[in-house]
VMD Tcl script that draws the C-alpha trace (Angstrom):
set ca {
  {-0.09 -0.05 0.04}
  {1.23 3.49 -0.78}
  {2.02 5.29 2.50}
  {2.45 9.04 3.45}
  {4.66 10.93 5.69}
  {4.42 14.39 7.17}
  {6.98 17.17 7.46}
  {8.19 18.37 10.77}
  {7.70 21.93 9.55}
  {3.97 21.69 8.58}
  {1.29 24.04 7.78}
  {-2.19 23.35 9.29}
  {-4.91 25.79 9.35}
  {-8.70 25.86 9.82}
  {-10.78 28.18 7.45}
  {-14.37 28.83 8.86}
  {-16.53 29.15 6.00}
  {-19.32 31.69 7.05}
  {-22.32 30.63 5.01}
  {-21.73 27.05 4.40}
  {-19.97 26.42 7.71}
  {-17.27 24.18 6.29}
  {-14.08 23.45 8.34}
  {-11.00 23.24 5.96}
  {-8.02 21.67 7.47}
  {-4.65 21.75 5.36}
  {-1.61 19.72 6.18}
  {1.82 19.20 4.48}
  {3.06 15.61 4.02}
  {5.51 13.48 2.07}
  {5.15 10.14 0.00}
  {7.17 7.29 0.88}
  {9.41 6.78 -1.88}
  {13.09 7.40 -2.80}
  {12.43 11.04 -3.46}
  {10.10 11.93 -0.64}
  {7.94 14.32 -2.75}
  {5.77 16.70 -0.78}
  {1.96 16.87 -0.96}
  {-0.72 18.75 0.48}
  {-3.74 16.98 2.33}
  {-6.96 18.97 2.38}
  {-9.71 17.86 4.83}
  {-13.10 19.36 4.43}
  {-15.69 18.79 7.06}
  {-19.18 20.12 6.07}
  {-21.90 21.03 8.69}
  {-25.01 19.43 7.13}
  {-27.49 21.73 8.60}
  {-25.96 24.78 6.85}
  {-26.37 23.26 3.34}
  {-29.78 23.44 1.49}
  {-31.36 20.14 0.06}
  {-31.59 19.58 -3.65}
  {-35.08 19.44 -5.11}
  {-36.61 15.92 -5.18}
  {-39.39 14.38 -7.04}
  {-38.85 10.78 -6.11}
  {-41.48 11.18 -3.12}
  {-39.38 8.75 -1.02}
  {-38.57 10.96 1.70}
  {-35.04 11.12 0.92}
  {-32.89 14.31 0.40}
  {-29.37 15.05 -0.87}
  {-26.96 17.97 -0.48}
  {-24.05 18.89 -2.44}
  {-21.37 21.58 -2.49}
  {-19.28 22.41 -5.47}
  {-15.54 23.14 -4.68}
  {-13.01 25.01 -6.74}
  {-9.40 25.07 -5.53}
  {-6.68 27.22 -7.28}
  {-3.03 26.69 -6.49}
  {-1.11 29.84 -7.63}
  {2.41 31.13 -7.65}
  {3.23 34.97 -8.70}
  {-0.68 34.99 -9.69}
  {-0.15 32.16 -12.03}
  {-2.34 29.07 -11.71}
  {0.05 25.94 -11.30}
  {-2.58 23.59 -10.22}
  {-6.37 23.35 -9.50}
  {-9.21 20.93 -8.54}
  {-12.85 21.04 -9.28}
  {-15.04 18.52 -7.60}
  {-18.34 17.94 -5.66}
  {-18.84 17.02 -2.17}
  {-22.05 14.93 -1.77}
  {-23.97 13.73 1.23}
  {-25.59 10.90 -0.48}
  {-29.28 10.41 -0.44}
  {-30.54 9.93 3.07}
  {-33.62 10.71 5.27}
  {-31.46 12.37 7.92}
  {-28.22 13.92 6.65}
  {-25.38 14.03 8.99}
  {-22.14 16.06 8.60}
  {-20.27 14.86 5.68}
  {-16.45 14.87 4.91}
  {-14.14 14.44 2.20}
  {-10.17 14.31 1.89}
  {-7.99 15.45 -1.16}
  {-4.29 14.95 -1.68}
  {-2.12 17.13 -4.11}
  {1.53 16.41 -5.02}
  {3.36 19.90 -4.86}
  {6.90 21.06 -5.54}
  {8.79 23.07 -2.77}
  {7.87 26.69 -2.75}
  {5.33 29.28 -1.60}
  {1.77 29.00 -2.89}
  {-1.48 31.05 -2.55}
  {-4.50 28.75 -2.36}
  {-7.81 30.11 -3.21}
  {-11.13 28.29 -2.21}
  {-14.49 28.78 -3.75}
  {-17.31 26.83 -2.19}
  {-20.90 26.92 -3.30}
  {-24.11 25.31 -2.21}
  {-25.56 23.61 -5.51}
  {-29.11 24.03 -4.10}
  {-28.49 27.65 -3.51}
  {-25.82 29.35 -5.48}
  {-25.83 32.39 -3.49}
  {-24.75 30.27 -0.58}
  {-21.03 30.77 -1.45}
  {-17.83 31.54 0.21}
  {-14.35 32.50 -1.12}
  {-11.20 32.58 0.80}
  {-7.37 32.13 0.32}
  {-4.28 31.09 2.22}
  {-0.50 31.22 1.60}
  {1.37 27.99 2.24}
  {5.15 27.43 2.29}
  {6.05 23.81 1.08}
  {9.53 22.84 2.35}
  {11.92 19.96 1.07}
  {11.93 16.72 3.19}
  {14.57 16.89 5.96}
  {17.04 13.95 6.13}
  {17.13 13.65 10.02}
  {14.49 11.97 12.37}
  {11.51 14.11 12.83}
  {7.71 14.14 13.64}
  {4.95 14.98 11.37}
  {2.14 17.30 12.33}
  {-0.52 16.33 14.79}
  {-3.95 15.62 14.01}
  {-6.87 15.34 16.35}
  {-9.14 12.24 15.56}
  {-12.94 11.87 16.42}
  {-13.13 8.38 14.85}
  {-11.61 5.85 12.70}
  {-13.07 3.48 10.12}
  {-11.64 0.89 7.94}
  {-11.21 1.79 4.35}
  {-9.69 0.13 1.18}
  {-9.83 3.69 -0.58}
  {-6.22 4.78 -0.60}
  {-7.25 8.27 -1.80}
  {-8.58 9.05 1.69}
  {-7.25 6.26 3.95}
  {-3.78 5.72 5.49}
  {-2.62 2.25 5.87}
  {-6.35 1.00 5.42}
  {-7.65 3.47 8.03}
  {-9.72 6.45 7.49}
  {-9.26 9.26 10.21}
  {-12.27 11.47 10.88}
  {-10.66 14.55 12.11}
  {-12.14 16.74 14.91}
  {-13.32 20.12 12.83}
  {-11.94 23.53 14.05}
  {-10.01 21.98 16.89}
  {-13.24 22.15 18.96}
  {-14.21 19.29 21.22}
  {-17.90 19.48 21.93}
  {-19.57 18.26 25.24}
  {-20.19 14.84 23.32}
  {-16.53 14.20 22.94}
  {-15.26 12.32 25.93}
  {-12.13 10.88 24.29}
  {-9.97 11.92 21.26}
  {-7.33 10.21 19.24}
  {-4.00 11.67 18.49}
  {-2.47 10.80 15.19}
  {0.97 11.34 14.24}
  {3.83 9.96 12.20}
  {7.59 9.75 12.69}
  {10.24 8.80 10.19}
  {14.02 8.18 10.01}
  {14.10 7.19 13.63}
  {16.01 4.08 12.30}
  {19.03 6.43 12.15}
  {18.96 6.62 15.96}
  {21.29 4.58 17.98}
  {18.46 2.66 19.72}
  {15.87 0.07 18.80}
  {13.29 1.74 21.08}
  {12.09 5.29 20.43}
  {10.56 7.40 23.36}
  {7.67 9.68 22.64}
  {6.47 11.96 25.49}
  {2.93 13.49 25.23}
  {2.07 16.53 27.54}
  {-1.32 18.10 27.76}
  {-1.57 21.81 29.23}
  {-4.51 23.86 29.97}
  {-4.35 27.62 29.29}
  {-5.03 29.45 32.65}
  {-4.83 33.34 32.02}
  {-1.72 33.76 29.74}
  {0.12 30.57 30.85}
  {-0.26 26.94 30.32}
  {-0.46 24.44 33.27}
  {0.26 20.69 32.72}
  {-2.69 18.60 33.24}
  {-1.63 15.20 31.82}
  {1.26 13.43 30.39}
  {2.05 9.97 29.09}
  {4.94 8.14 27.58}
  {4.97 5.93 24.21}
  {7.77 3.60 23.33}
  {8.03 2.30 19.71}
  {10.38 0.39 17.68}
  {12.71 2.61 15.48}
  {11.62 2.61 11.79}
  {11.72 4.30 8.54}
  {8.16 5.30 9.14}
  {5.96 4.75 12.13}
  {2.14 5.70 12.17}
  {1.04 6.20 15.74}
  {-2.50 6.58 16.98}
  {-3.01 7.18 20.85}
  {-6.32 7.85 22.61}
  {-6.80 10.32 25.44}
  {-9.84 10.38 27.92}
  {-11.17 13.99 28.34}
  {-14.20 13.07 30.42}
  {-12.98 15.12 33.32}
  {-11.23 17.84 31.57}
  {-12.74 21.41 32.26}
  {-13.76 23.65 29.47}
  {-10.97 25.86 28.04}
  {-8.01 26.06 25.74}
  {-5.52 23.36 25.58}
  {-2.18 22.54 24.07}
  {-0.69 19.10 23.22}
  {2.78 18.54 22.77}
  {4.64 15.47 21.51}
  {8.43 15.10 21.95}
  {10.75 12.74 19.99}
  {13.62 11.75 22.32}
  {16.94 9.95 21.78}
  {18.26 7.09 24.05}
  {19.20 9.72 26.78}
  {15.81 11.15 26.56}
  {17.04 14.29 25.13}
  {14.15 15.84 22.98}
  {15.38 15.99 19.26}
  {12.09 17.09 17.77}
  {8.60 18.24 18.81}
  {5.23 19.07 17.32}
  {2.28 20.69 18.98}
  {-1.56 21.39 18.40}
  {-3.99 23.70 20.18}
  {-7.62 22.69 20.72}
  {-10.69 23.99 22.63}
  {-12.65 21.63 24.91}
  {-16.30 22.18 25.98}
  {-17.41 20.34 29.25}
  {-20.17 22.22 30.87}
  {-21.38 19.43 33.06}
  {-17.95 19.10 34.55}
  {-17.53 22.92 34.97}
  {-20.96 23.24 36.64}
  {-20.11 20.45 39.18}
  {-16.92 22.11 40.20}
  {-18.53 25.52 40.42}
  {-21.36 23.80 42.61}
  {-19.10 22.58 45.38}
  {-18.82 25.49 47.41}
  {-18.21 29.25 47.15}
  {-14.79 30.06 45.85}
  {-12.32 32.04 48.13}
  {-13.60 35.75 48.52}
  {-16.82 35.03 46.50}
  {-19.53 34.83 49.14}
  {-18.51 38.13 50.56}
  {-17.88 39.69 47.18}
  {-20.42 41.62 44.94}
  {-21.26 38.26 43.22}
  {-22.00 36.61 46.56}
  {-24.40 39.47 47.22}
  {-26.56 39.17 44.13}
  {-30.17 37.86 44.18}
  {-31.08 35.18 41.86}
  {-32.71 37.39 39.38}
  {-29.71 39.64 39.47}
  {-27.37 36.51 38.87}
  {-29.49 35.69 35.85}
  {-29.51 39.09 34.56}
  {-25.78 39.31 34.72}
  {-25.14 36.08 33.12}
  {-27.23 36.97 30.16}
  {-25.53 40.39 30.04}
  {-22.06 38.71 29.63}
  {-23.27 35.65 27.44}
  {-22.10 37.21 24.09}
  {-18.67 37.92 25.46}
  {-17.68 34.57 27.13}
  {-14.96 32.54 25.55}
  {-16.47 29.64 23.15}
  {-15.72 27.08 25.53}
  {-17.96 28.67 28.07}
  {-21.08 29.28 26.00}
  {-22.75 25.99 26.94}
  {-21.83 26.45 30.45}
  {-23.51 29.83 30.79}
  {-26.54 28.57 29.04}
  {-26.76 25.77 31.62}
  {-26.15 28.21 34.44}
  {-29.01 30.49 33.33}
  {-31.55 27.55 33.25}
  {-30.47 25.79 36.31}
  {-31.29 26.92 39.93}
  {-27.79 26.97 41.20}
  {-26.95 30.18 43.10}
  {-23.41 29.02 44.22}
  {-22.55 28.08 40.55}
  {-23.79 31.29 39.25}
  {-22.04 33.33 41.66}
  {-18.65 31.48 41.36}
  {-18.86 31.85 37.55}
  {-19.65 35.68 37.61}
  {-16.89 36.37 40.08}
  {-14.36 34.38 38.16}
  {-15.43 36.12 34.96}
  {-15.06 39.67 36.15}
  {-11.75 38.65 38.20}
  {-10.19 37.54 34.91}
  {-11.16 40.86 33.42}
  {-9.71 42.90 36.33}
  {-7.57 40.96 38.87}
  {-7.28 44.00 41.21}
  {-10.75 45.48 40.86}
  {-13.36 42.94 39.68}
  {-16.12 44.72 41.41}
  {-15.54 48.25 39.65}
  {-15.26 46.36 36.37}
  {-18.49 44.58 37.06}
  {-20.25 47.81 37.96}
  {-19.02 49.64 34.84}
  {-19.98 46.76 32.58}
  {-23.48 46.34 34.09}
  {-24.05 50.26 33.71}
  {-23.42 49.63 29.86}
  {-25.55 46.75 29.91}
  {-28.48 48.41 31.60}
  {-28.10 51.35 29.09}
  {-28.21 49.01 26.14}
  {-31.05 47.00 27.59}
  {-33.21 50.27 27.74}
  {-32.19 51.69 24.39}
  {-32.58 48.61 22.41}
  {-35.40 46.54 24.02}
  {-37.63 44.99 21.37}
  {-40.23 43.03 23.44}
  {-38.32 39.83 22.91}
  {-35.68 39.28 25.73}
  {-33.43 42.00 27.01}
  {-32.34 44.92 24.87}
  {-28.74 43.69 25.02}
  {-29.93 40.44 23.51}
  {-31.25 42.05 20.38}
  {-29.06 42.21 17.23}
  {-28.06 45.63 17.70}
  {-27.60 45.20 21.43}
  {-25.44 42.18 21.02}
  {-23.04 43.95 18.54}
  {-22.86 47.04 20.91}
  {-22.01 44.72 23.87}
  {-19.47 42.87 21.91}
  {-17.62 45.73 20.11}
  {-18.70 48.86 21.94}
  {-19.98 52.09 20.52}
  {-19.74 52.50 16.84}
  {-17.48 55.30 15.56}
  {-20.23 56.48 13.12}
  {-23.70 55.60 12.52}
  {-26.32 56.43 9.91}
  {-30.08 55.72 9.99}
  {-32.42 55.64 7.10}
  {-36.21 55.70 7.60}
  {-37.56 57.63 4.75}
  {-36.41 55.54 1.73}
  {-39.73 54.38 0.02}
  {-37.83 51.62 -1.77}
  {-36.80 49.64 1.24}
  {-37.43 48.97 4.99}
  {-35.81 51.39 7.55}
  {-32.04 50.56 8.24}
  {-28.98 51.54 10.08}
  {-25.46 51.14 9.29}
  {-22.84 51.01 12.00}
  {-19.12 51.81 11.23}
  {-16.18 51.13 13.54}
  {-12.77 52.50 12.61}
  {-10.98 49.76 14.52}
  {-12.21 46.64 16.23}
  {-9.14 45.38 18.43}
  {-10.67 42.05 19.33}
  {-11.06 41.23 15.55}
  {-7.68 42.74 14.51}
  {-9.79 44.56 11.92}
  {-10.44 48.09 10.62}
  {-13.32 49.93 8.82}
  {-15.79 47.25 10.14}
  {-19.48 47.72 9.10}
  {-22.75 46.32 10.31}
  {-25.94 46.59 8.41}
  {-29.24 46.29 10.38}
  {-32.70 46.54 8.90}
  {-36.38 46.46 10.18}
  {-38.32 44.07 8.10}
  {-41.39 44.39 10.27}
  {-41.63 48.16 10.42}
  {-42.34 48.02 14.22}
  {-39.81 50.79 14.98}
  {-37.33 48.74 17.27}
  {-36.80 45.07 16.08}
  {-33.82 45.77 13.87}
  {-32.17 42.55 12.50}
  {-28.48 42.21 11.38}
  {-28.65 41.63 7.68}
  {-24.89 42.09 6.49}
  {-21.48 42.74 7.99}
  {-17.86 42.52 6.92}
  {-16.66 41.72 10.39}
  {-14.79 38.44 10.83}
  {-17.16 35.77 12.52}
  {-20.42 37.79 11.79}
  {-23.14 37.33 9.33}
  {-22.16 37.34 5.67}
  {-25.40 37.49 3.55}
  {-24.73 37.69 -0.35}
  {-28.57 38.44 -0.68}
  {-28.62 41.54 1.43}
  {-29.52 43.74 -1.43}
  {-32.40 41.68 -2.51}
  {-33.70 41.49 1.32}
  {-33.03 45.31 1.88}
  {-34.72 46.29 -1.48}
  {-37.36 43.38 -2.04}
  {-40.17 45.79 -2.25}
  {-38.89 47.25 -5.46}
  {-41.07 45.45 -7.99}
  {-38.61 46.21 -10.93}
  {-35.81 43.87 -9.61}
  {-36.43 40.22 -10.44}
  {-36.20 37.56 -7.67}
  {-33.92 35.39 -9.62}
  {-31.18 38.17 -10.29}
  {-27.81 36.75 -9.06}
  {-26.58 38.53 -6.02}
  {-23.35 39.63 -7.72}
  {-25.15 41.27 -10.48}
  {-27.99 42.83 -8.39}
  {-27.85 46.60 -8.73}
  {-29.10 48.90 -5.80}
  {-32.08 50.92 -7.31}
  {-31.65 54.42 -8.38}
  {-32.99 57.31 -6.42}
  {-31.99 56.23 -2.78}
  {-29.92 58.18 -0.42}
  {-26.46 58.76 -1.95}
  {-24.80 58.69 1.57}
  {-26.09 55.23 2.20}
  {-24.58 54.06 -1.31}
  {-21.25 55.16 0.11}
  {-21.71 53.20 3.27}
  {-23.00 50.09 1.70}
  {-20.51 49.76 -1.16}
  {-17.82 47.92 1.00}
  {-20.38 45.41 2.30}
}
mol new
graphics top color blue
foreach p $ca { graphics top sphere $p radius 0.5 }
foreach p [lrange $ca 0 end-1] q [lrange $ca 1 end] { graphics top cylinder $p $q radius 0.2 }
display resetview
């Protein structure tokens, strides 16, 4: 069977596709032959719920989803390689996430890789992105491949997607949901037969990020026979890991246990049940007599909802559990911990100032559904602060009322000239919905012009989004604001 190796200096990234929600993992490897030619492995994990089903006339209750993928490999703006293929879910009653794996032989050098993904059932559901990759020649000394986090394995005879008869289902985005209680760590080593030992030592360390440092939470040692290539899969139990960000590091050691190479991977674990159990035991030091320990049950819930949009990803499900559960100790502990991390010396002052803003936003953007800071405009205000500029249009007869918020700088996104377009489709005065934004991680809607100007009868419904022209006669200032969205 044709086998594959990975380079010690590797490239791995995840591109989060806004509309389609596809995780794209890219890794650099080498084929096992005399020349050790490099290649790229592209792993695509599609979130099925974000893809529209294709029309079906069979009446059998089955549906199918497909994504068209175009990948261009460029050097100095010249296309040196490309691929065009379809990702298919297969015809099923209930479609789960579906994956595919592609490999591309590449020469050493720097490449710009452009991705275009489109939902075949909705061609407007499209995403484009690009990334730069540096491919290096194979080293001659012993080294480790990159690390891959594995959700599951299945036997497969398809050499295009399998390694040594096994297909490795990777964990998308490096995010372990509460449903994942164990994960596999896959890596390869090669040229270890050059070492002056028959037994090769691998040391694995897992550390949890606490503030700005990483604290060791687990370690293990693996012993393997030296070989030209060794494929290694080790499983780790994360049932009792708290939610948070983690680093896993593998060291390749010589016979004297001196590290001669290493590889690492960062991942996030979400475990709200474990977190709540820890928070529920007792009040943490200082909490009971602090501002958090003095809040009523209603005040605790109000505070949790006011910070929900700003907690780290691994804490989102925990906060939702805390809001629903009647656990005063756990609520107080979490709130104190949250504001203590924001201001170690003055957590109560930070809490007071934050909640003053939350209450003002709640009042200003209240819609009748939840609190004002839970509305679309309120959420954006709480996440990114007051906009640098804002325009409100309520008198354009060709569209619903809308607002555009512009931020000169958004430090947490490391992005400038950020814009948000909100519109009021129900004409109720307050219920403005986020329609489009150029902010990283926020809504990207290729159909925003159609949605905003759908009351204009002269514009056909089937007009492609990229060819849709904003009707004449609307506010020219709005045109200047909207042109970058």
